[in-house]
C-alpha positions in Angstrom: 148.4 2.3 -16.8 152.1 2.4 -17.1 154.2 0.3 -14.8 157.2 1.4 -12.7 160.2 2.2 -15.1 163.0 1.5 -12.6 165.9 -0.8 -13.4 164.8 -4.4 -13.7 166.1 -6.6 -10.9 165.7 -3.8 -8.2 163.0 -2.8 -5.8 164.2 0.9 -5.7 161.5 3.0 -6.9 161.8 6.4 -8.6 160.7 9.4 -6.6 157.5 9.9 -8.5 156.6 6.2 -8.0 157.3 6.6 -4.2 155.0 9.8 -4.4 152.3 7.8 -6.0 152.5 5.0 -3.6 152.3 7.4 -0.6 149.2 9.0 -2.1 147.4 5.6 -2.6 148.6 4.6 1.0 146.9 7.8 2.2 143.8 6.4 1.2 144.1 3.1 3.2 145.5 5.2 6.1 142.2 7.4 5.8 140.0 4.3 6.1 141.9 2.9 9.1 141.9 6.1 11.1 138.4 6.8 10.3 137.2 3.6 11.7 139.5 3.7 14.8 138.6 7.1 15.7 134.8 6.6 15.6 135.2 3.3 17.7 136.7 5.4 20.5 134.1 8.2 20.2 130.9 6.2 20.0 130.3 6.5 23.9 130.5 10.3 23.7 128.3 10.4 20.6 125.8 8.2 22.3 125.7 10.4 25.4 125.7 13.7 23.5 122.8 12.6 21.0 121.0 10.6 23.6 121.1 7.6 21.4 119.7 4.1 22.4 122.0 1.3 22.6 120.7 -0.2 19.4 121.1 3.2 17.6 124.6 3.5 18.7 125.5 -0.1 17.6 124.2 0.8 14.1 126.4 3.9 13.9 129.3 1.3 13.7 127.5 -1.4 11.8 126.1 0.8 9.1 129.7 1.4 7.9 130.2 -2.4 7.7 127.0 -3.0 5.7 127.9 -0.4 3.1 131.5 -1.5 2.9 131.0 -5.2 2.9 127.9 -5.0 0.7 129.5 -3.1 -2.3 133.1 -4.0 -2.3 132.8 -6.7 -4.9 130.9 -4.4 -7.2 133.4 -1.6 -6.5 136.4 -3.6 -7.3 134.8 -4.6 -10.6 133.8 -1.2 -11.4 137.4 -0.1 -11.2 138.2 -2.6 -13.9 135.3 -1.6 -16.2 134.9 2.1 -15.6 138.3 3.2 -14.9 140.5 2.9 -11.8 141.4 6.6 -11.6 137.9 7.8 -12.1 136.6 5.4 -9.4 139.4 6.4 -7.0 138.9 10.1 -7.4 135.1 10.2 -7.6 134.4 8.0 -4.4 137.2 9.8 -2.6 135.1 13.0 -2.9 132.0 11.0 -1.8 133.9 9.6 1.3 134.9 13.2 2.3 131.3 14.6 1.7 129.7 12.1 3.8 132.3 12.1 6.5 131.7 15.8 6.8 127.9 15.2 7.0 128.4 12.9 10.0 130.1 15.8 11.8 127.0 17.9 11.4 124.5 15.1 12.4 121.8 16.1 15.1 120.0 12.6 15.1 120.8 9.0 15.0 119.3 8.4 11.6 121.4 11.1 10.0 124.6 9.7 11.5 123.6 6.2 10.5 123.1 7.3 6.9 126.3 9.1 6.8 128.1 6.1 8.0 126.4 3.8 5.4 127.3 6.1 2.6 131.0 6.6 3.9 131.2 2.7 3.8 129.8 2.4 0.4 132.4 5.2 -0.8 135.2 3.0 0.9 133.9 -0.1 -0.9 134.6 1.5 -4.2 137.6 3.6 -3.3 139.8 1.1 -1.6 139.8 -1.7 -4.2 140.4 1.1 -6.9 143.5 2.2 -4.9 144.9 -1.2 -4.4 144.3 -2.2 -8.2 146.3 1.1 -9.2 149.1 -0.2 -7.2 148.9 -3.8 -8.6 148.8 -2.3 -12.3 151.4 0.6 -11.6 154.3 -1.4 -10.1 156.0 -4.4 -12.0 154.9 -7.8 -10.7 157.6 -9.2 -8.3 159.9 -7.4 -5.9 158.7 -3.9 -6.7 154.9 -4.6 -6.4 155.6 -6.8 -3.3 157.4 -3.9 -1.7 154.5 -1.6 -2.6 151.8 -3.8 -1.3 153.8 -4.4 2.0 154.1 -0.6 2.5 150.3 -0.4 1.7 149.4 -3.0 4.3 151.7 -1.5 6.9 150.0 1.9 6.4 146.4 0.3 6.8 147.3 -1.1 10.3 149.4 2.0 11.2 146.3 4.1 10.4 144.0 2.1 12.7 146.5 2.0 15.7 147.2 5.7 15.3 143.5 6.3 15.0 142.8 4.9 18.4 145.1 7.6 19.9 144.1 10.4 17.8 140.5 9.5 18.4 141.0 9.5 22.1 142.6 13.0 21.9 139.9 14.6 19.5 137.1 13.2 21.5 138.4 15.3 24.3 137.8 18.5 22.2 134.4 17.2 20.8 133.4 14.1 19.1 132.6 16.0 15.8 136.2 16.4 15.1 136.3 12.7 14.7 134.3 13.3 11.4 135.9 16.6 10.4 139.6 15.4 10.7 139.0 12.7 7.9 137.7 15.4 5.7 140.8 17.4 5.9 143.1 14.3 5.4 140.8 13.4 2.3 141.1 16.8 0.8 144.9 16.6 0.9 144.9 13.1 -0.5 142.6 14.3 -3.2 144.7 17.3 -4.1 147.9 15.2 -4.5 146.1 12.3 -6.3 144.8 14.6 -9.0 148.5 15.5 -9.8 150.0 12.2 -9.1 147.6 9.4 -10.1 148.2 8.8 -13.9 145.4 9.3 -16.3 144.4 6.2 -18.2 142.7 5.6 -21.5 138.9 5.2 -21.1 138.2 1.5 -20.8 136.7 -0.2 -23.8 133.0 -0.8 -23.8 132.4 -4.4 -22.7 130.6 -6.3 -25.4 127.2 -7.3 -24.2 126.8 -4.3 -22.0 127.1 -3.8 -18.2 126.0 -6.7 -16.3 123.2 -5.0 -14.2 121.6 -8.2 -13.1 124.8 -9.4 -11.7 125.7 -6.1 -10.0 122.2 -6.2 -8.3 122.2 -9.8 -7.1 126.0 -9.5 -6.0 125.2 -6.3 -3.8 121.9 -7.7 -2.6 123.6 -11.0 -1.5 126.5 -9.2 0.1 124.2 -6.8 2.1 122.1 -9.6 3.4 125.0 -11.7 4.4 126.7 -8.8 6.2 123.4 -7.9 7.9 123.2 -11.7 9.2 126.8 -11.4 10.4 126.3 -8.2 12.2 123.2 -9.7 13.9 125.3 -12.5 15.4 126.3 -10.1 18.1 122.8 -10.6 19.4 123.6 -14.2 20.1 120.5 -16.5 20.5 118.2 -13.5 20.8 116.3 -13.2 17.6 118.1 -16.1 15.9 115.1 -16.9 13.6 115.5 -13.5 11.9 119.3 -13.9 11.7 118.9 -17.5 10.1 116.2 -16.1 7.7 118.4 -13.2 6.6 121.5 -15.5 6.2 119.4 -18.1 4.0 118.2 -15.2 1.8 121.7 -13.8 1.2 122.8 -17.4 0.4 119.9 -17.9 -2.0 120.6 -14.6 -3.7 124.3 -15.6 -4.0 123.0 -18.8 -5.9 121.0 -16.5 -8.2 124.1 -14.4 -8.8 126.1 -17.6 -9.8 123.4 -18.5 -12.2 123.2 -15.1 -13.7 127.0 -14.9 -14.0 127.2 -18.3 -15.9 124.6 -17.0 -18.5 125.8 -13.5 -18.9 127.4 -12.4 -22.1 129.8 -10.2 -20.1 129.6 -11.2 -16.5 130.4 -8.9 -13.9 132.7 -11.6 -12.2 134.3 -14.3 -14.2 133.7 -17.4 -12.1 136.9 -19.1 -13.2 138.6 -16.6 -10.9 136.8 -18.0 -7.9 138.3 -21.5 -8.8 141.8 -20.2 -8.7 143.0 -22.0 -5.6 145.7 -19.6 -4.5 143.4 -16.5 -4.7 140.6 -18.4 -2.7 143.1 -19.6 -0.1 144.6 -16.1 0.3 141.0 -14.4 0.5 139.9 -17.1 3.1 143.1 -16.7 5.0 142.7 -12.9 5.1 139.1 -13.3 6.3 140.2 -15.6 9.3 143.3 -13.7 10.2 141.7 -10.2 10.1 138.7 -11.7 11.9 140.6 -13.0 14.7 142.7 -9.8 14.8 139.9 -7.5 15.3 137.9 -9.8 17.5 140.8 -9.8 19.9 141.3 -6.2 19.8 137.6 -5.7 20.6 137.6 -8.0 23.7 140.9 -6.5 24.8 139.3 -3.0 24.5 136.3 -4.1 26.5 138.5 -5.8 29.1 140.4 -2.7 29.8 137.5 -0.3 29.8 134.7 -2.2 31.4 136.5 -4.5 33.7 139.5 -2.5 34.5 137.9 0.9 34.3 140.7 2.4 32.0 139.8 5.5 30.0 139.4 5.4 26.2 142.7 7.3 26.0 144.6 5.0 28.3 143.3 2.0 26.4 144.4 3.6 23.1 147.9 4.1 24.3 148.0 0.6 25.7 147.1 -1.0 22.3 149.3 1.2 20.4 152.0 -1.4 20.6 149.9 -3.6 18.2 150.8 -1.1 15.6 154.6 -2.3 15.4 153.5 -3.9 12.0 153.3 -0.3 10.5 157.2 -0.3 11.0 157.9 -3.9 10.3 155.7 -4.7 7.3 157.6 -2.4 5.0 161.0 -3.1 6.3 161.4 -6.7 7.7 158.6 -8.5 5.8 159.9 -7.9 2.4 163.3 -9.5 3.3 161.4 -12.4 4.8 159.3 -12.7 1.6 162.3 -12.6 -0.6 164.1 -15.3 1.4 161.4 -17.7 2.4 158.4 -16.9 0.0 154.9 -15.7 0.8 153.6 -19.0 1.8 156.1 -19.7 4.7 155.9 -16.0 6.0 152.0 -16.1 6.0 152.1 -19.5 7.9 154.7 -18.0 10.4 152.3 -15.1 11.0 149.5 -17.5 11.5 151.4 -19.4 14.1 152.7 -16.4 15.9 149.0 -15.2 16.2 147.9 -18.5 17.7 150.6 -18.1 20.4 149.8 -14.6 21.0 145.9 -14.9 21.5 146.5 -18.1 23.5 148.7 -16.4 26.0 145.8 -14.0 26.8 143.3 -16.9 27.5 144.0 -17.0 31.3 143.6 -13.2 31.6 143.0 -12.2 35.3 141.0 -9.4 36.9 144.0 -7.4 37.7 146.6 -8.3 35.2 149.5 -5.7 34.9 150.3 -4.2 31.6 153.6 -6.1 31.6 151.6 -9.3 31.6 149.5 -8.2 28.6 152.4 -6.8 26.8 153.7 -10.0 25.1 150.3 -10.7 23.5 150.0 -7.1 22.2 153.4 -7.1 20.8 153.2 -10.5 19.3 149.9 -9.9 17.8 151.3 -6.8 16.0 154.2 -8.7 14.7 152.0 -11.6 13.4 149.9 -8.9 11.5 153.0 -7.6 9.9 154.1 -11.1 8.7 150.7 -12.3 7.4 148.5 -9.4 6.2 150.9 -7.8 3.5 151.9 -11.2 2.0 148.2 -12.2 2.1 147.5 -9.2 0.0 150.4 -10.1 -2.5 149.0 -13.7 -2.6 145.4 -12.6 -3.5 146.5 -10.4 -6.5 149.6 -12.4 -7.7 149.2 -13.9 -11.1 146.0 -12.2 -11.9 145.5 -10.5 -15.4 145.7 -6.8 -15.3 142.1 -6.4 -16.5 140.9 -8.2 -13.4 143.1 -6.7 -10.7 140.2 -4.6 -9.5 138.0 -7.7 -9.1 140.9 -9.4 -7.3 141.2 -6.4 -5.0 137.5 -6.3 -4.4 137.4 -10.1 -3.3 140.3 -9.4 -1.0 138.7 -6.4 0.4 135.3 -8.1 0.8 137.1 -11.0 2.6 138.7 -8.6 5.0 135.6 -6.7 5.8 133.5 -9.8 6.2 136.4 -11.2 8.5 136.4 -8.1 10.7 132.4 -8.3 11.0 132.6 -11.9 11.9 135.2 -11.6 14.4 133.7 -8.7 16.3 130.1 -10.2 16.1 131.2 -13.7 17.3 133.1 -12.4 20.3 130.2 -10.2 21.2 127.9 -13.1 21.0 129.9 -15.5 23.1 130.6 -12.8 25.7 126.8 -12.2 26.0 125.8 -15.9 26.0 128.4 -16.6 28.8 126.9 -13.7 30.9 129.7 -11.0 30.7 132.2 -10.5 33.4 135.7 -12.1 33.4 134.4 -15.5 32.5 132.7 -13.8 29.3 136.0 -12.3 28.4 137.8 -15.6 28.7 135.2 -17.4 26.6 135.1 -14.6 24.0 139.0 -15.0 23.5 138.4 -18.5 22.5 136.9 -17.1 19.2 140.1 -15.4 17.7 142.2 -18.5 18.9 140.0 -20.7 17.0 139.7 -18.4 14.0 143.4 -18.1 13.5 144.0 -21.8 14.2 141.9 -22.6 11.4 143.6 -20.2 9.3 147.0 -21.8 10.2 145.6 -25.0 8.6 144.5 -23.0 5.4 148.1 -21.4 5.3 149.7 -24.9 5.9 148.0 -26.5 2.9 149.4 -23.8 0.7 153.0 -24.6 1.8 152.8 -28.4 1.6 155.4 -30.0 -0.4 157.4 -26.7 -1.0 160.6 -26.9 1.0 163.0 -25.0 -1.3 163.6 -21.5 0.1 163.5 -18.7 -2.2 167.0 -17.4 -3.1 167.9 -13.7 -3.4 167.5 -10.8 -1.5 165.0 -7.8 -1.7 167.3 -5.6 -3.6 168.8 -8.1 -5.9 165.7 -10.2 -7.2 164.6 -9.7 -10.8 160.9 -9.5 -11.5 159.5 -12.8 -12.0 161.9 -14.5 -9.7 162.7 -14.5 -6.1 159.9 -13.0 -4.1 157.5 -13.2 -7.1 158.4 -16.9 -7.5 158.2 -17.2 -3.8 154.6 -15.7 -3.9 153.4 -19.2 -3.1 150.0 -17.5 -2.5 149.2 -20.3 0.0 149.2 -22.6 -3.0 150.9 -22.9 -6.3 150.3 -19.7 -8.4 149.8 -20.2 -12.1 151.6 -17.9 -14.4 148.2 -16.5 -15.9 144.7 -16.2 -14.5 142.7 -19.5 -14.9 
């Protein structure tokens, strides 16, 4: 796939390159808005379809299982089968099953639709991300594109909370039909703007079917075990058994890949320190972010009695990253490098969540505002640069795999964060004490992430010179892509 042809040394992109980026950002916006709208609509869905508490929970969990279970396979499929083909094909699947959810009359139909929508996202999102990393020159241009992509993801989720609240007033089925309309618009634009690519060469040794089956099986089992954490100590033997089975199958996967003539995942990539640190950092950061947001939502709705729409508007300030990620963050990355910007985001997140720990039963919105604003600012500093770090220095033929690893980490992180805060809240017994105890989880996760980020910047005190608009590819922001650790010039 051709890279951007704009003048070297500049991040300014030609009109068609911007158009392509907007289409690809439409995909991650679609994913974010879809998840957020459903989160707001679940109470109405449960009431209308007379679903049990367990079934209603699975409406959300099914998406996570499908997404987390197949993201690694989806990323590699983009490399092996064609990024454009995977992107367009699975966008259609996403659109069809989202529409099916809107027609659901029973819980099982809704759960099936959400699972398949998650599977579609698992193939579609890494393909879109890898199209970006292979279409824009490594360095300032790619960094800018990835930061815009990251900001759009967060903006979609934040805006989805508000739109979901509004659409639910007209009927929860619109929460499923609206993404169909958006997906159709993205598909029409993508058919025109996403460049065609030569058919990937057939891999010597054939497709690694055993690796695909063991990878997906392991991811599904581990994702299921994480989702079950929300039950706390109830049913812990089953949770432990599922987790053990997932880890055992992961061991089988590693053994298969070592012997495969054409492995699905080159294990050397998993030994690349910068990539591993970035993926682990993304898991911890996103997990803490969604864990905190989940607790804040429960606090406002269950303890304070706010409506879903009032809660959505209150949390909208966290979407400030949609503005700052593509504007402020590129300049900070160019000046200080990825590593320091990521570390700054983690430190800011620790402060933000810690400020909410003494939350009271009648806190004013003014008392909550600093945490909400700082958490959005922290997201704008950390998430985009983590995306850059996770894909920087990776060979083009493995960009889909790198994107899949990052997306897998993000999905597992969100599942871990939400499940742990739910478990702690239940164990403590709910109420204000439960909220305060649950808030310790995001603080602990982001504090651990700060340690991980700090190890990547150790010994690197020289700031990155140059500005966003005057840095040549391969220097400045790219050189500053410390990736939480030293980034080799080529894949290990």
